[in-house]
N, C-alpha and C positions, 0 to 999 in steps of 0.2 A: 239596635246594636250600637254601642258607643263607637265614636270615631277613633281612628288610629292617631295617636299623638306623636308628633315628630318635632325634634329639636334641630334647628339649622345652625351649623357652626361655619361661619363664612366671614372673612375680614373685609370684604368689599360690599359696601352697603347696597349698591344698586343691584348687584347679583343676588344678594340675600333677599331683597324685597321682591325681585322677579321670581325667585324660586318659591317664596312664600305664596305669591299669587297663584302660581301653577298648582301648588299643593292644595290650596283651598278650593280651586276650581275642580280638582279631582276628588274632593270630599274629605281631605285629611285635615286634622287640627294641628296648627303650628303652636307648640307650647312656648317657643321663644327663639330669639336670634342672638347668638354670641359671636365674638370675633377672635377668641383665643382658646387654646387647649385647656388652660387653667380654668377659665370660666365654664367651659363645657363640662369639666369634671364636677365642678361645684353645682351647676344646674341639674346635672344628671342625678346627683345625690339627692337633691330636693324634690325634683319633679318626677323622676323615674319614667321618662318618655318610652313609648313603644319602640322607637327607632330614631337614629341620629343620622343626618346627612352631614358628613364631615369633609371640609376642604383639607387637602394635604398640606398646602402652604398657608401658614397662619401667622398672625402677629405673636410676638413674644418668643420665648426660648423654646417652647415645645411645639413640635410638628403635629399635624393631624394624626399621623400614624402612631406616634408615641401616646397621644391622648386616647386614641381608640383602644390601644392595648390595655391601658389603665382602666378605662370605663368597662371594657369587656370583663376584665378580671374582677373588678369590685362589684359591678352592678349587673353584669350579664345582659347588657343591652346591645342588640345588633347595630352595626355601623355600616353605612354605605358611603364610600368615598365619592366626593364630588370635586373633580379637579380638571383644570385646563391643561395639565401636563400629561400628554398621551404618549411621550417617548417610551421606548421599551424598558429603559432602566427604572423609570418611575412606576410604570405599571407592574413590573416584576417585583419591586419593593412593596407595592400595595398588596399584590397577590399573596406574598409570603407572610404578611402580618395578619393579625386577628381581625377579620372583617367579614362581611356578608356580601361583598360585591363592590363594583365601582362603576361610575358613569362619567363621561367626559362632558365638561361644560362647553357651551350652554345646552342643557338637555331640552328636548321637546317633551310635551306632556306624556306622550305614548311611551318613550324610553324611560321617563321618570317613573311612571306607573309600573312598568315591567320590573325595573330595578328594585323598587320598594316592595312589590308583592313577592318577588323572588327572595329578597332578604328576609321578609317576614315568614315566608314559607319554610326557608331553611332553618330559621330560628325555631320554629315549631317542631320541625322534624328532630332537631337536636334535643329538644326537650321531650321528645318521644310522645307528643300529644297527637296521636293519630286522628282522633275525632276532630280536633281543631284543623288539622291539615285537610281532611275531607270537606269540612265545612267551608274552608277558605277557597278550595278549588271549585266547589259548587257555586259559590257566589261570584266567581270570576266569569266574565263573558266567555263564550266558546272560542272566540277569536283570540282573546287575551291568553286563555289557557293554552291554546295551540302555540302561541309565540313563546310562552314560558317553557313549554316542553321542548320546543326547538332550541331555545337558548341553553337549556340544561344539557341537551344532547350535543350541542356545538361545543360547550365547555368540556364535555367528556371526550369528544374527538380531539380537541386541542390538547387536552392533557395527555392523551395517548400519542399524538404526534410529537409532543415534547419529549417523550420517553423512548419511542421506538422509531427505527429507521423505516421509511416508507417502502423502500425497495426490497430489503431482506427480511423485514419484520423482526429484526433483532434489536436489542437494546442499543440506544445511541451511546456515544462515547461518555458523556457526562453521567448517564444512568448506569453505565457499566462501572464507573468509578465509585459511585454511591453504593452500588451493590457490593463491590469489593470491600469498601469500608465496613459495611454491615457484617459481611462474612468474617472479617478479621475480629470484630468485637465478639461475635458468637463463638469463633474458634478459641479465642482467649478464655472465654467462660468455660467451654467444654474441654479445653486442653487438647484440641485436635489441630490438624494442619489444613492449610488452604493452598491450592496450586493455582497459579496464574499462567495460562498459556497464551502467548502471542503467536498468531498464525499469519504468515505472509504468503501471497500467491506469486508463483514464478511467472514471468513473461506476461503478466496481466496488462501492463502499460502498452506493450507491443501489440497485444490483441486489440486493446481499446483503440489504438491509433490506426491500425491497419484495417480492422473489420468494422470499426465504428462503435459508438456508445451503446447501441442496442445489443450488439453481441457481448460487449463488456457487462451490461446489466444482466444478461442471461447467465453469464459465468458467475456473477456475484450471487444471484438467486439460487442457482444450482449448488454453489459452494455452501450457502447457508443451509440448504436442505441436507447436505452431507454432514455438516456439523450437528444438526438436530438428530440425525439418524445415529451418528457415532456417539453422541453424548446421551446415552440411555438413562432412563429414570433410575435404573438399578445402579448407576454409578454414583449415587450418594453412598460414599464408601463405608460409612459406619451408621448404624441406627442408634440414635440417642433418645433419651426420654423426653427431651424438650421438644414440643411441637413446632417451635420456631425453626427447627432444622429441616423441616420437610420441603423438598423440592428446591433447594437453594443453589443448585448448579445453574449457571446462566451463560448465555451467549450474547456477544455484543459486536457491533461493527466499529472498529477502532479508527480506520482511515479508508482511503479509496480502495485499497486492496489488502487491508489487514483486518484481522478479527481478534477479539479478546474472549477467552473462555475462562470463567471462574469455576473452579472445582472445589466443592465444600466437603468438610468432614472427612479428611484423609488421615489414615493412620499409617499407611505404607506407601512410600513413593513409587514402588513398583506398580501399584495400581494406576498411577498417573501415566506411566510409560505404556501401559496397556491401551489406554485411551489414545495416546499420541500415535502409536503404531496403527491403531484402528483407523485413524484419520488419514495418515499417510498412505496406507494401503487403499483406502477408498478413492484417493485421488489418482491412483494408477489407472482407473477406468477413464477413457477419454471422454471429454465433453462433446456433445453433438450440437452443432449450430448450423442451421440451414442445410441439414443433411450431411454435413462434413464433420469429421472427427478432429478434435484438437486436444493435445496433451498439455494439461496445466498441472504442474506439481505444486507442492507447498513446502514451506519450511516452518519449523515450530521452535520457539524459545520458551523455556519454562523456568519459573522461579517459585520457591516454596516458602511459605510462612509456617513457623518462625525460624526455619533452618537458615534462610538467607538474610532475612530482615524482619522488622516488626511493624512497619507502616505501609500503607497502600502506595504512596508515591515511590518509595524505594523498590517495592515489589514490581511495580510497573516498569521502572527504569531497568531493573535487573532482567526482567523477562525480555525487554526490548534489546538489551545487550546480547542476551543468549540467542535471540532471533537473528541478529546481525551476524553472530558467529556461525550459526547454522547456514545462513545464506552464503557465507564466504567459504564454506566447506564443500569440497567437490563430491564427497561421498556420503557423509552423514547428513540427514535431512532434519535432525532435531538436536538441540543441545539443552542441557540443564545448566543453569547459571552456576558459575564458580567465581570467587572473588578475584582470581587471576585474570578473569575476563575484563575487569574494570579498566586496568591499565591498557589492555588491548583496545578497548572501546575508545579510550581517549586518543590513542594513536590513530585509529580508523577515522575518527571525527577530524583530527588534524589533517590527515592525508586527504580526506574528502574536500576540505576547505582549500588546502594548498594546491590540489590538482586543478582547480578552476583557474589558478594563476600560473600553472606550470608552463604553458605555451608562451605567455608574455614574458615570463622570467627566463626563457630559453633553458629550462631544466629538462625538457624532453629532447631526445635525440634518437637517431636511427643507427642501428648496426646492420651489417649485411652478411648473410651466410651463403656461400656458393652452393649451387645445385649442379651436379656433375653428371655427364654422360658416362655411364659405367663401361661402355665399350671403348671409347676414345680417351677417356680421362680428362676431357676438356670441360671448362665451365660453360654451361648453357643458360644459367639463370642465377639471380641473386634474390634471396628472400629478405625483405625489409622487416626488421625486428625493432620495435620501439622500446626505449629504455628511459628511466626517470632517475635522475640524480637529485635527490631531495637535500635541502640545505641542512637538515638535522639528522635524518635517518639514513643518509647516504643513498645507496642504490636500493630502490623499492622494486620487488619482483613484479614483472608484468602481469602475472596471474592475479596479483593482489590489486594493483591500481586499475587494471582494466575491469575487474569485477566491481570496483567502487564506481568507476565511470558509467558502467551499464545500469547502475541504479538511477542515473539521471540521463534520460535519452538525449536531451539537448547537449549535455557535456560530452556524451559519447560521440554524437554526430560531429562536434567541433574537433575532438581529438582524431577521430577517424578521417575526417577531411584533411586535417593537417598532415597525418601520416601519408595519405595517398598523394598529396601534393609534393611533399618532400621526396618521396620515393620516385615519382615520375620525373621530377626535376633532376635527381641524381642520375637516373638512367639516361636522360638526355645529355647530361654533362659528360658521361662516359662515351657516348656516341660522338660528341663534339671533339673528344680527345683522340678520335680515330681508333678506339679500342673495339675489339669484336663485339658487335651488338648482342646483348643478352636480354632475356626476359627479366622484368622486375616483378617479383611476386609480393602481393600485399594481402594479408588476411583481414577480412572484414567481419564486423560484429553483426549479429542478427538484427540489431536495431538499425544499422545502416542498410542491410540487405532488404529489409521490409519497408524502408522509408519510401513514400510515394515518388520522390524525386531522386532516388538513388542512381538510376541510369543517367539522368540529366547531370548530376553532380560529377560522375566519372567523366562524361563527355566534356564538361566544362574544364576540368583539371587537365585533361589531355590537350585541349586547345591552348590553355594557359602555358603549359610546359612544352608545347610543340612536339610532344611524343606521339609517335604513330601507335594506334591501338594494338597492333600486332605484337608490341613489346611489353604489354601489360598483362599480367596474370592475376586474376582475382581469385583468392583462395577462400572457400567457404567450409566451415566445419560441418561435417555430416550431420551431427546431432541437431544443428540449428535448422535443419530442413523439416523437422517433425511438425512444427506449427506453420500452417498456411503455406504448404509446399507449392500450391498453384501460383500464389503471388510471387514467391521467391523465384520460381521457374520463369515466370513472365519477365521479371526484372533482368534475370540472367540472359534470357534470349535477346533482349534489347541490346545488351552489351556484346553478345556473341555475333549479332548481325553486323556490327561495325568492326569486328575483328579482334575484340578482347578475348583472351583465353580464360577459361574457367577451370579451376582445379578443386577437387574435393579433398579437403584436409582431414587427417586423423581417421581415414576410412577403416571401418571395422569396429569402431567403438560405439557408434550410435545405434539407435533403435531401428531406424529404417533400413540400414544396410543396403540390401539389393533391391528393395521394393520400388524406390523412385529413381534409381540410377539411370535406367534406360531412357527416362524422359528428360534428363538434364542435358543442357547444351555444353557439357563439360568436355575437356580435351585430355584431362589428366587425373589420375587417382593417386593420392599420397597415402602410402601404407603406414598406419600408425606405428610409432616406435616401440610400443609394447610387444608387437609381433616380431619386430626386427631384433630387439634386445636378446630374446632367447631363441633365435632361429637356429643356432648351431647346436643347441643342447636340448631343445624341446621339439620332438617330432610333430606335435600338434601345431606349434607355431609355424613350422615349415609348411605343413599341409594347408593351413589357412592362407599363408602368404602365397603359395602356389596357386590356390583357387582364385585369390584376388587378382593376381597377375594374368591368369588365364582368362578371367572374365574381362579384364581391361583389353586384352588383345582381341577378344571376340567383338567388343564394342568399338574397336579402333581407337582406344584411349592409350595415352602414355601411362607408364607406371613409375612412380618415384618412391623409394623407400626412405623413411625418415630415421634419424637416430643411429646411423652407421658409425660405429666406433672402432671396430676391429677389422683387420684385413680378411679374416675368415668369413665374416658376415658379407663383406663386399663381393668376395669371390663366389659364395653360394648364391647370392642374389643375381649376380651376372649370369651364372650357369642356369638359373631357372627363368631366365629371360626378362628379369627386371631391367628396365631401360635406363633409369636414372637413380641417383642417390644423393643424400644430404646428411651431414653429420660431422662430428669432430675428427673422424678419420681424414677428411679432406681439409676441413678448416673450422675453427671456432668462428662465431660471429665477429666481424671486423668493422673497424671504423671506415668511413668513406675513403680516407686516404689509403689505408691498408688494403681495402678491397680494390681500389684503383691499381695499386701495385700488383696485386695478385692477378687481376684480369690481364695485365700486360704480359704475364708469363704464359698464358694460354693453357697448356696442359698442367694440371696440378697433381694428378695421381694416376699411375698405371697399375692396374690390377694384375698381380702375378699369378699364373696358373699353378 
């Protein structure tokens, strides 16, 4: 059998001679040594070697990669790169070019033999010479054959790792983008539509930080399973004649808690909405982690090709904008992109960036709304309400900028701590003015509530402001107790033990309602204003309100009705034994100076029978 003839392309003479010696020791024939890509092309034309060992960095204007591509195209000779540059960028460039492998200098004989035999093996397979392949494998030693097999399997594993996320087994971000680009080309050819869905998980960061990364990983894996179930094979929305359309729907992991769904061959956007609703409904079933249930919902943003745009980058951008819009909505869990959203997205991005500097720029400030004893008409508390006066957009609604802050837990913790400090400081200022001492109520975010050092932060601020704990009322929104109720209760108990009051805000709106109330160390229930607003005209509102007040009395809780605007509402609430009230009937939110003046009056409203 004739020896394998190998051409060495290497511009360093010592390395070239060393490689030549190793090749000859291995039984290969070296047909020549050249130092440039131009020479390699010329010798290849004359000698037609069986294989070329090509250095990537060469003398002259042509790189080894450029020379390899020309040689492969003209003479179909396999090339193995021989290079000292093992950085990821160089290896990626080599992998993407036309070649049969690479090996890092200086190679030992064993690595050199494996690389050469693998390259020759692949070349024979590509030429579909099965007999030559079998002959080659039989001539290899059993140990060498095993190493070749392992190397091929390793390359296959690496290829899969490059494309798929290890945890969820979904496409990685880059692979999802490439898949989308392919879908758009096919859709253009077949004149169909493509839908891109961006899915974001609610409260995932909070779960990850409070329960740990193992729990977070379980949420992600279970979420991937939900997507796979919801995106059925039957959701290839149109059957076309071209076989390239088969099974082109794809799922990908876009970020830590976001996913990308590519839906192919769509003719009716209503079919996309069917899939979206299927996903949202599936997330209504709680996740089970370590035997406990956790409610994780999702938001979805959708963009459609070619209705919204014609390229992948824009489609991704628009689906992301729609997702952000869905997240900011209190009711709708999904949004289809509209071009009106673009201006809103610019505004949201500006607000997010400016909110980080709002404290330092003294753009945030507190207003205070009195809480009144319905029997005596005197002020018994003040709720601190944060406001933001933006330089360009004037006053930004709290519901908007708090929602933005909660997307960044660190930012929310900073703002929440600032609010708590300023509120406690103001309460102490009122006491120093010999005004009647009142509770200062502060609503906290679930991000604050579930933070491991939440109780410690509250204690530190009370010490800094020299405010006695009995004058602080921490308000928690009922719906925020759904996830990790036990941890929330533990943190609240730590505060209750030192004398801090706990109030449950917006009671009646959340999912848990009465299920956890008996275990909370709360002293007060705040009845949501939706019940109060229609209490005089809707008998059901009155019945629900009566039930909440009765339950509060049974549990020895105070009851406070929010959103009182009319004297009739105040009178009815007083008559059904509601103890406290808050709303524009008594006072709108006031500046610190105006609140100080109001506190000096004592009685602010007497309810007439």
